[in-house]
N, C-alpha and C positions, 0 to 999 in steps of 0.2 A: 471590786470594791470600788467605790466611786471616788472622784477626786478629792471631795470633802471629808472623806472616812478618815478617822484617827483612831489610835488604841483605846478602848475604854479606860484604862488605868491612867494613861495620860490626860484624856479629857477630865478625868477626875481630881485633878491637881487643882489645888487652890490657886487662884489667879489674881492678877492685879486689875485695876479698874478699867484697863482696856481688853481683858480676857488673856494676857499671855502669862505664861507659866514661869514668872521671874521672882514670885515671893519666896522667902527664905526656905519655908516648909516644903514648897514644890521643889526647889533646887535640892534640898537635902533627899526628898523622895527620889528625884531622877538619878541621883549617884546611887541609889540602890537598884532602881527599877532596869537601867540600861545595861549594867553588868550582868544583871540577871538574864537579860534578854540574850546577851552574847554567850553566855554559859549555855543557855537552851539551844541557840542553834548550832554551836560546837559539839554539844552532846548529840543532838539529832543526827548530825553528819556524820558522827563517829570521827570528827576531824582531830587534829593534834595540836592546832592553833590558830592564830589570826595574822593577816597580812594587812596592815595599814598604808595606803598611800600618803606620803607626807609632803606637803607642797608650801609649808612655812605660814600656813594661815591657822586661824582660831579653830575652824570646825575639824580640820585633821589632827592638830594638836589635842585636842579635847577627846576626839574618838580614840587615839592612841592611849591616852591616859585611862580612859574607860576600858579599853582592851585589856591594859596591865591589870586593872582592878578584878577583870574577870577572869583570866587566865594565867596571870602571872608574866612579869617580864620576860622570862626564858622561852615563853610560847609566843611571842609576838615579834614581828619582823616590820620594821618601818622601811618602805621603799620610797627613794628619792631620785626622781627621772628629770633632771633638767634637759631641755632640747636646744641649748644655745646659750650665749653669753648673757642674755637679759634674764635668764632664769637663776643666774649663779648665786644673786644674793638671797633670794628666798631658799635656795637649796641649801645654803650654809646656815639659814636660820631653822630650817627642817633638821638638820644634822645636830644642830644645838638642843634642839627638842628631844630629839631620840636619845642623845647623850645624857639629858637631864632625867628621862624617865629610865634610863638604864637597858634599854632594848637593843637588840641587834640590828642594824640598818645597814643598807646596800645603797650605794650612789652610783647610778649608771647614766652616763651622758648619752642620750638619745640623737645628738644632732647628727653622727654619723648615718644612723639608721634612716631619719629624715632626708637627708642628701641623697642617699641610694634610691630611697623613694621616689623621690622627685626626679633623678635621673632616668629610672625606669619609665615612669610617666611620660616624662618629655620625649625619650626615644620612641614611645608608642603613638606619639603624635597627640597626646592630650595635654591641657594646660598644667603646668606645673608652679604656677605662681598666683593661683586663688588663695588669698590670705585667709578666708573663713574655712574653705574646705582645708587649708594645709593645718590651720590650728584644731581643727576637728580630727585630723588624720593623728596628729601628734598625742592627741588625748586617747584615741584608740590604740595608739602604740604604747601608752602607758598601761593602758586596761591588759593589752596581751602580755606584757612584762609581768604586772602583777599577777596574772595567772600562771605564768611560767613558774614564778617562784612559789606560789600557791600548791600547784601540783607537785613540785619536788619536795614540798614539805607536808603535803596532805593536811592543808590548810585552806580557811576559808578568807575570801576578801571582803574588808570591811569598806562600805562607802560612807564617807564623811558629808556627803551632799545633804544640806538641810532643806526644810519644808519650803522655804522662800523660795529657794532655786530650783525645786522641782516643780513648784505650781507656776513658775514665771517661765519655765524651759531654759534656765541658765544653767544647763550641763549638758555636754554633748551626749546625744543619743548613741548606745553602746560603747560610750567612752566611761566618763564618770559614772553612768548609770549602769554600766556594764559590772555588778557586784553582786556579791551573795546576800548583803542585807545593807539597807538604807537605816543606819543607826539613829541619824537624826531626822528620819522622814515624817515625823510628827512634831517636829520642833522647828519654829521659826528661826531666823538667824539671830534675833534679839535674844531670844531664849538660849541658845547655844551659846552665845557671849556671856550672858550672864552666868551660865552653868559653868564656863571656863574660869570666870571670876571667882565663883564659889570654891573651885577646886585649886586655887591659887595658882594658875598657871599664868605665865608672862604675856597678858592680852596685849598690852601695849607693843611689845616687841613683835607679836604675830599680826598685828593689823597692816603691816606693810605688805604682805601678800596679796596678789590681785584675786579679785573675786570670779573673774571669768576672763576668757579669752580676749584680747584686747581689740580684735576685730569683729566681735560679735558682744557689745557691750549689754551688762545687765541693766533692768530698769532703772535701778536705783543711781545708774551713771547718766541717765537721759531724762529722769523726770526731776522737776524742781522740789523734790521733797526727800527727807531723810529716810534711811534705811528702817528705822524704827517705826516711822509712820506708815511705811510701806507694810511691815508685818501686822500692824495695827488694821490697816485697811483690809489687808486679805484675811484676817482673823474674823472681822466683823462681816465681811461680804461673802467669804467662802465657808466659813466655819458657823457662823450664826444666821447666814442666809438673809442679811439686812441688805436693803435696796442701795442702788449708788448714792440717791440723795441723802438718804438716812446716815449712811457711813460717811459721806462728805461733811455733813453737818456735824456730825459727832466729833470728827477730827479735826474741823476747821479748814479743810482743804477744798480746793476746786473738785467739782463733780467730776470733771473730764479726767482726772488723775484716776479715780475710781473705776471709771468706764474703760480706761487704757488698760489698767492692770487687768480688768476681767476679760477684755478681748487677748491680752497675752496669754491668759491661764487657756482660754479655749483653743488659740492658735497652736498652743504647744502640748495640748492634751495627748497627742500620739506618742509624745515622750515618755507617758509616764503607765503606759498600758503594753501588754503583750501585743506582739504584731497580730492582726485579726486573720482569722481563717474564715472561710465561706460560711460554716456554721454558726458564728459567732460575730460576724461583721455588722455592728452597730454603732 
């Protein structure tokens, strides 16, 4: 499946003037389609439930709410895994979300795991203070933790990473991308936020959660355009195949922004595909 591919039923949704599925009809239909998708993957795997990593953000909260709609609150586990004092505020928000949804949740502080890991790496002569590598390691610890609980419960792990972050590589390989499904893999960040609002989730409270690791910022934090503009640019260029100049003119932004987004998508393509093998290395 190519980077631009999206589910036909998602593509058929009515859209706004910029091609985003944020219309009332589209959002209502998504509230039907996405739980149906979760039911299908649970049934196909003969699983007993779903594990949803909760980080205090909009995407994760919306994923958990849809998981409840799909399999019932008694079959959903919310997993909250702070890795230091800086994560405590968003962890508390995540707990509030779990309690609001009525799902079982576990809060595990991963700081001791990280400290032990860094000690072992340091004793082996390797650098233990690389900030980006450390952030990525923490995300992979979180994935390992999610699968431990999933294995114990015969459950599947739901990935709340949206299409924006997938296309731009703003998710750790084998960290946030190490899941059983990308519930929002066909939806841009703007669309997920609109869906959360349509589901009456406390979006303003959830907006405080960081979108990416602090030492590996996402494009929205480094480009002089808003997150919704980035989604519109990606929709026009990736989904509709429009050129950089046409996309920039349509949105009233500098062409260099569109070019940089395209370069970002190309550079992070490896994060969206299975590891290559000799027979399929293209």
